[in-house]
NUKOLRO-421054 format. One record per residue (C-alpha): residue number from 1; residue in three letters; x, y, z. Coordinates in nm, 3 decimals, decimal comma. Last residue first. Example, Ala and Ser with C-alpha at 12.3 -4.5 7.8 and 13.67 -1.06 7.14 Angstrom:
2
PT   num   residu      east     north        up
PT     2      SER     1,367    -0,106     0,714
PT     1      ALA     1,230    -0,450     0,780
END
This chain:
303
PT   num   residu      east     north        up
PT   303      ALA    -3,207    -1,329     0,158
PT   302      ARG    -3,138    -1,234    -0,233
PT   301      GLY    -3,304    -0,860    -0,214
PT   300      ALA    -3,036    -0,686    -0,262
PT   299      GLU    -3,031    -0,558     0,086
PT   298      GLN    -3,118    -0,853     0,232
PT   297      LEU    -2,760    -0,995     0,072
PT   296      THR    -2,603    -0,666     0,216
PT   295      ALA    -2,729    -0,741     0,580
PT   294      ARG    -2,677    -1,117     0,598
PT   293      LEU    -2,302    -1,041     0,468
PT   292      ARG    -2,273    -0,790     0,728
PT   291      ASP    -2,358    -1,046     0,990
PT   290      ALA    -2,130    -1,262     0,861
PT   289      VAL    -1,805    -1,100     0,842
PT   288      VAL    -1,898    -0,879     1,195
PT   287      GLU    -1,918    -1,245     1,326
PT   286      ARG    -1,600    -1,388     1,209
PT   285      VAL    -1,444    -1,071     1,313
PT   284      GLY    -1,520    -1,102     1,661
PT   283      ARG    -1,484    -1,488     1,678
PT   282      ASP    -1,122    -1,416     1,552
PT   281      LEU    -1,079    -1,603     1,170
PT   280      ALA    -0,884    -1,929     1,117
PT   279      GLN    -0,811    -2,050     0,772
PT   278      ASP    -1,014    -2,295     0,681
PT   277      SER    -1,209    -2,049     0,468
PT   276      ALA    -1,571    -2,107     0,439
PT   275      LEU    -1,627    -1,746     0,582
PT   274      LEU    -1,361    -1,562     0,437
PT   273      GLU    -1,470    -1,673     0,047
PT   272      LEU    -1,836    -1,589     0,130
PT   271      MET    -1,746    -1,213     0,291
PT   270      ARG    -1,451    -1,204    -0,014
PT   269      LEU    -1,794    -1,313    -0,319
PT   268      VAL    -2,017    -1,064    -0,128
PT   267      GLN    -1,785    -0,761    -0,147
PT   266      LEU    -1,704    -0,868    -0,465
PT   265      VAL    -2,091    -0,874    -0,588
PT   264      GLN    -2,197    -0,508    -0,429
PT   263      VAL    -1,912    -0,377    -0,627
PT   262      ARG    -1,985    -0,591    -0,948
PT   261      GLU    -2,355    -0,440    -0,897
PT   260      ALA    -2,278    -0,064    -0,874
PT   259      LEU    -2,031    -0,053    -1,163
PT   258      GLY    -2,228    -0,270    -1,389
PT   257      ALA    -2,253    -0,034    -1,663
PT   256      GLU    -1,980     0,282    -1,575
PT   255      THR    -2,138     0,595    -1,459
PT   254      PRO    -1,868     0,615    -1,176
PT   253      ASP    -1,560     0,615    -1,435
PT   252      ILE    -1,277     0,485    -1,318
PT   251      GLY    -0,984     0,631    -1,320
PT   250      ALA    -0,830     0,542    -0,939
PT   249      GLY    -0,820     0,881    -0,827
PT   248      SER    -1,173     0,968    -0,944
PT   247      LEU    -1,265     0,624    -0,801
PT   246      LEU    -1,125     0,722    -0,470
PT   245      ALA    -1,281     1,071    -0,467
PT   244      PRO    -1,616     0,969    -0,576
PT   243      TRP    -1,621     0,696    -0,310
PT   242      ALA    -1,510     0,963    -0,022
PT   241      THR    -1,851     1,201     0,053
PT   240      ALA    -2,038     0,855     0,045
PT   239      LEU    -1,842     0,653     0,225
PT   238      ALA    -1,794     0,858     0,502
PT   237      ASN    -2,177     0,970     0,480
PT   236      SER    -2,268     0,634     0,526
PT   235      GLY    -2,079     0,552     0,882
PT   234      SER    -1,726     0,440     0,948
PT   233      PHE    -1,845     0,094     0,900
PT   232      SER    -1,881     0,157     0,547
PT   231      VAL    -1,520     0,249     0,457
PT   230      SER    -1,414    -0,086     0,543
PT   229      TRP    -1,711    -0,194     0,232
PT   228      ALA    -1,612     0,079     0,020
PT   227      TRP    -1,216    -0,022     0,061
PT   226      TRP    -1,334    -0,386    -0,040
PT   225      ALA    -1,522    -0,274    -0,338
PT   224      PRO    -1,206    -0,064    -0,466
PT   223      ASP    -0,973    -0,355    -0,450
PT   222      PHE    -1,151    -0,601    -0,631
PT   221      LEU    -1,290    -0,343    -0,948
PT   220      PRO    -1,007    -0,431    -1,136
PT   219      ASP    -1,074    -0,797    -1,097
PT   218      ALA    -0,836    -1,037    -0,891
PT   217      LEU    -0,457    -1,113    -0,910
PT   216      ARG    -0,452    -1,192    -0,554
PT   215      ALA    -0,280    -1,067    -0,250
PT   214      ALA    -0,390    -1,130     0,041
PT   213      GLU    -0,082    -1,087     0,292
PT   212      PHE     0,004    -0,756     0,163
PT   211      ASP    -0,004    -0,584     0,471
PT   210      LEU     0,078    -0,206     0,467
PT   209      LEU     0,090     0,074     0,219
PT   208      GLY     0,303     0,376     0,344
PT   207      THR     0,338     0,721     0,333
PT   206      ILE     0,045     0,860     0,257
PT   205      ARG     0,029     1,204     0,219
PT   204      GLY    -0,191     1,478     0,491
PT   203      ASP     0,139     1,548     0,725
PT   202      GLU     0,187     1,178     0,758
PT   201      VAL    -0,037     0,913     0,627
PT   200      LEU     0,013     0,517     0,638
PT   199      VAL    -0,249     0,313     0,488
PT   198      ASN    -0,355    -0,076     0,587
PT   197      VAL    -0,650     0,091     0,819
PT   196      PRO    -0,752     0,292     0,538
PT   195      ALA    -0,858    -0,038     0,331
PT   194      PHE    -0,675    -0,223     0,064
PT   193      ASP    -0,700    -0,555     0,167
PT   192      GLY    -0,640    -0,783    -0,126
PT   191      HIS    -0,354    -0,559    -0,283
PT   190      ALA    -0,505    -0,641    -0,626
PT   189      PHE    -0,223    -0,729    -0,920
PT   188      VAL    -0,515    -0,689    -1,228
PT   187      ALA    -0,729    -0,941    -1,387
PT   186      ALA    -0,833    -0,868    -1,729
PT   185      ARG    -1,271    -0,871    -1,768
PT   184      GLY    -1,411    -1,119    -2,036
PT   183      ALA    -1,712    -1,253    -1,828
PT   182      PHE    -1,734    -1,019    -1,535
PT   181      LEU    -2,071    -0,927    -1,437
PT   180      CYS    -2,253    -1,237    -1,617
PT   179      ALA    -2,085    -1,554    -1,454
PT   178      VAL    -2,056    -1,384    -1,091
PT   177      GLN    -2,471    -1,344    -1,166
PT   176      ASP    -2,462    -1,708    -1,312
PT   175      PRO    -2,281    -1,851    -0,978
PT   174      LEU    -2,482    -1,629    -0,707
PT   173      THR    -2,809    -1,769    -0,840
PT   172      ARG    -2,810    -2,099    -0,687
PT   171      VAL    -2,592    -2,071    -0,324
PT   170      VAL    -2,808    -1,737    -0,327
PT   169      GLY    -3,155    -1,883    -0,375
PT   168      GLY    -3,104    -2,133    -0,128
PT   167      HIS    -3,097    -1,876     0,175
PT   166      LEU    -2,783    -1,880     0,316
PT   165      GLY    -2,765    -1,992     0,668
PT   164      GLU    -2,428    -2,199     0,683
PT   163      VAL    -2,126    -2,094     0,468
PT   162      ARG    -2,000    -2,400     0,275
PT   161      ALA    -2,255    -2,416    -0,022
PT   160      ALA    -2,217    -2,006    -0,097
PT   159      TRP    -1,838    -2,121    -0,087
PT   158      THR    -1,835    -2,373    -0,372
PT   157      ALA    -2,076    -2,163    -0,575
PT   156      ALA    -1,911    -1,875    -0,556
PT   155      ALA    -1,531    -2,114    -0,632
PT   154      ASP    -1,732    -2,266    -0,954
PT   153      VAL    -1,778    -1,895    -1,121
PT   152      LEU    -1,455    -1,760    -0,974
PT   151      VAL    -1,293    -2,054    -1,208
PT   150      ASP    -1,505    -1,915    -1,501
PT   149      PRO    -1,399    -1,557    -1,444
PT   148      ASP    -1,001    -1,555    -1,411
PT   147      GLY    -0,781    -1,409    -1,172
PT   146      TRP    -1,034    -1,443    -0,844
PT   145      PRO    -0,966    -1,842    -0,836
PT   144      LEU    -0,722    -1,804    -0,922
PT   143      ALA    -0,416    -1,607    -0,964
PT   142      PRO    -0,223    -1,673    -0,661
PT   141      VAL     0,023    -1,389    -0,573
PT   140      ALA     0,409    -1,439    -0,551
PT   139      PRO     0,419    -1,749    -0,733
PT   138      GLY     0,761    -1,922    -0,716
PT   137      SER     1,051    -1,898    -0,493
PT   136      ARG     1,334    -1,821    -0,650
PT   135      GLY     1,334    -1,512    -0,943
PT   134      THR     0,925    -1,422    -0,803
PT   133      GLU     0,606    -1,390    -0,998
PT   132      ALA     0,273    -1,324    -1,028
PT   131      ALA     0,320    -0,929    -0,960
PT   130      SER     0,647    -0,833    -1,164
PT   129      ARG     0,491    -1,041    -1,483
PT   128      ARG     0,176    -0,910    -1,403
PT   127      SER     0,281    -0,554    -1,455
PT   126      LEU     0,274    -0,303    -1,232
PT   125      GLY     0,022    -0,062    -1,383
PT   124      ARG    -0,292    -0,231    -1,138
PT   123      LEU    -0,078    -0,088    -0,824
PT   122      ARG    -0,013     0,270    -0,963
PT   121      GLU    -0,392     0,316    -1,057
PT   120      LEU    -0,457     0,168    -0,642
PT   119      LEU    -0,220     0,480    -0,528
PT   118      GLU    -0,397     0,685    -0,772
PT   117      GLY    -0,733     0,569    -0,601
PT   116      MET    -0,514     0,612    -0,209
PT   115      ALA    -0,474     0,982    -0,311
PT   114      ARG    -0,806     1,029    -0,393
PT   113      ALA    -0,911     0,878    -0,046
PT   112      LEU    -0,661     1,140     0,134
PT   111      PRO    -0,869     1,382    -0,044
PT   110      PRO    -1,205     1,240     0,033
PT   109      PHE    -1,047     1,255     0,427
PT   108      ALA    -0,979     1,578     0,524
PT   107      PRO    -1,288     1,667     0,558
PT   106      ASP    -1,321     1,458     0,827
PT   105      GLU    -1,621     1,137     0,830
PT   104      LEU    -1,335     0,926     0,812
PT   103      ASP    -1,212     1,015     1,158
PT   102      MET    -0,826     1,114     1,163
PT   101      ALA    -0,461     1,046     1,193
PT   100      GLU    -0,577     0,701     1,386
PT    99      PRO    -0,779     0,602     1,110
PT    98      LEU    -0,506     0,703     0,828
PT    97      PRO    -0,254     0,423     0,993
PT    96      VAL     0,010     0,621     1,139
PT    95      GLY     0,312     0,770     0,942
PT    94      PRO     0,681     0,708     0,858
PT    93      LEU     0,796     0,353     0,740
PT    92      ARG     0,933     0,113     0,973
PT    91      GLU     1,143    -0,143     0,768
PT    90      TYR     1,051    -0,506     0,837
PT    89      ALA     1,099    -0,811     1,061
PT    88      LEU     0,945    -1,133     0,940
PT    87      TRP     0,813    -1,419     1,159
PT    86      ALA     0,752    -1,803     1,194
PT    85      PRO     0,642    -1,894     1,496
PT    84      GLU     0,786    -2,172     1,629
PT    83      THR     1,098    -2,021     1,376
PT    82      GLU     1,136    -2,197     1,024
PT    81      ILE     1,048    -1,875     0,859
PT    80      GLY     1,274    -1,631     1,047
PT    79      VAL     1,369    -1,371     0,848
PT    78      ALA     1,529    -0,998     0,873
PT    77      LEU     1,469    -0,700     0,702
PT    76      VAL     1,185    -0,727     0,466
PT    75      GLU     1,142    -0,383     0,285
PT    74      ALA     0,821    -0,227     0,347
PT    73      VAL     0,591    -0,098     0,043
PT    72      PRO     0,545     0,298    -0,088
PT    71      VAL     0,408     0,269    -0,387
PT    70      GLY     0,587     0,508    -0,619
PT    69      ALA     0,594     0,309    -0,920
PT    68      ALA     0,967     0,201    -0,905
PT    67      ARG     0,879     0,161    -0,525
PT    66      ALA     0,587    -0,079    -0,637
PT    65      PRO     0,886    -0,242    -0,914
PT    64      ALA     1,083    -0,250    -0,674
PT    63      VAL     0,951    -0,405    -0,319
PT    62      LEU     0,699    -0,618    -0,560
PT    61      ALA     0,826    -0,967    -0,598
PT    60      GLU     1,046    -0,974    -0,181
PT    59      THR     0,757    -0,856    -0,053
PT    58      VAL     0,476    -1,145    -0,241
PT    57      ARG     0,736    -1,365    -0,175
PT    56      LEU     0,793    -1,285     0,196
PT    55      ARG     0,397    -1,258     0,243
PT    54      HIS     0,327    -1,635     0,103
PT    53      HIS     0,621    -1,789     0,295
PT    52      ALA     0,452    -1,561     0,643
PT    51      ALA     0,145    -1,717     0,572
PT    50      SER     0,228    -2,052     0,518
PT    49      ARG     0,384    -2,055     0,833
PT    48      ARG     0,015    -2,016     1,026
PT    47      ARG    -0,038    -1,747     1,285
PT    46      PHE     0,241    -1,511     1,171
PT    45      ARG     0,461    -1,301     1,468
PT    44      GLN     0,524    -0,938     1,242
PT    43      PHE     0,838    -0,725     1,400
PT    42      VAL     0,770    -0,363     1,226
PT    41      LEU     1,133    -0,175     1,277
PT    40      ARG     1,346     0,142     1,484
PT    39      SER     1,706     0,081     1,535
PT    38      GLY     1,831     0,299     1,809
PT    37      ASP     2,129     0,073     1,867
PT    36      ARG     1,935    -0,099     2,168
PT    35      LEU     1,667    -0,203     1,857
PT    34      THR     1,316    -0,041     1,886
PT    33      VAL     1,030    -0,226     1,799
PT    32      LEU     0,655    -0,183     1,643
PT    31      ASP     0,482    -0,463     1,710
PT    30      THR     0,224    -0,684     1,476
PT    29      ARG     0,080    -1,031     1,634
PT    28      ASN    -0,099    -1,191     1,331
PT    27      THR    -0,464    -1,188     1,189
PT    26      PHE    -0,499    -0,803     1,313
PT    25      GLY    -0,207    -0,697     1,227
PT    24      TRP    -0,316    -0,263     1,233
PT    23      THR    -0,315    -0,104     1,615
PT    22      ALA     0,068    -0,207     1,629
PT    21      ARG     0,153    -0,369     1,943
PT    20      GLU     0,486    -0,242     2,117
PT    19      ALA     0,796    -0,296     2,184
PT    18      SER     1,120    -0,101     2,358
PT    17      ALA     1,503    -0,163     2,385
PT    16      VAL     1,526    -0,469     2,224
PT    15      PRO     1,902    -0,662     2,197
PT    14      ARG     1,927    -0,874     1,852
PT    13      GLY     1,868    -1,266     1,815
PT    12      LEU     1,527    -1,213     1,604
PT    11      LEU     1,374    -1,461     1,755
PT    10      ARG     1,458    -1,431     2,087
PT     9      GLU     1,453    -1,061     2,131
PT     8      ILE     1,114    -1,079     2,026
PT     7      GLU     1,081    -1,303     2,316
PT     6      GLN     1,199    -1,093     2,560
PT     5      ARG     1,022    -0,788     2,481
PT     4      ASP     0,697    -1,030     2,490
PT     3      ALA     0,825    -1,157     2,864
PT     2      ALA     0,876    -0,743     2,948
PT     1      MET     0,522    -0,634     2,867
END
């Protein structure tokens, strides 16, 4: 729309030839923009100024070490943190989100799932310092509560108590389960929303990793667990065929004791965190998360 293109021109301060709404970026408005000089970029407007600050800190801290490790991350090209709305402009990486390139039940998906696992292994290899610090603006990703199992126990109790309609047994037993499953496990850098929609592909290879807004320190299974949660919406067959490939690429032993239990509890915790958060979720997204939480708890016998 012309009005939207004009707003991007106003905020960016440069003539815009075209702007098209991206298929990713559900929380914040994301547009694929072509400037009149032919330059192409991604323009993102944020609902919350704090989210823009966080995204900027994460990107500034990670883009160099991530690229050195073979993780394709877009660089921030321009910043409008103090405008209304707050915005960031990124370089436009090649490719399209994986679900645009193929159905996740396509036989070509498992090889890409393995490549996504290899991407996770490289992310885990980033030093804690580069994941947790920037030179100027303080912590880039939160270390708590996900980075400390003891703190996560308390957070689990708080989230469960805030979400309406949960069976009392969930509120009572979930913290004990967290303590049992995650004690003594070291945290790693986690993307936070590691899902096919946030991975760009072109010609059968990964060309970009998007959306670090939920980046944090967390258990090594956090990203695989959320990936499985996301892929499961494409059907049980998609997950069944691609899950072993992801684990193999990430160097995770599928026979690891407690693997299935940890994955399920991490999914439950993340859903509880989303539902208990003050962060505004679209009504449709909230309903999807709430429905999946109920189904997961029923499957686990905790509903």
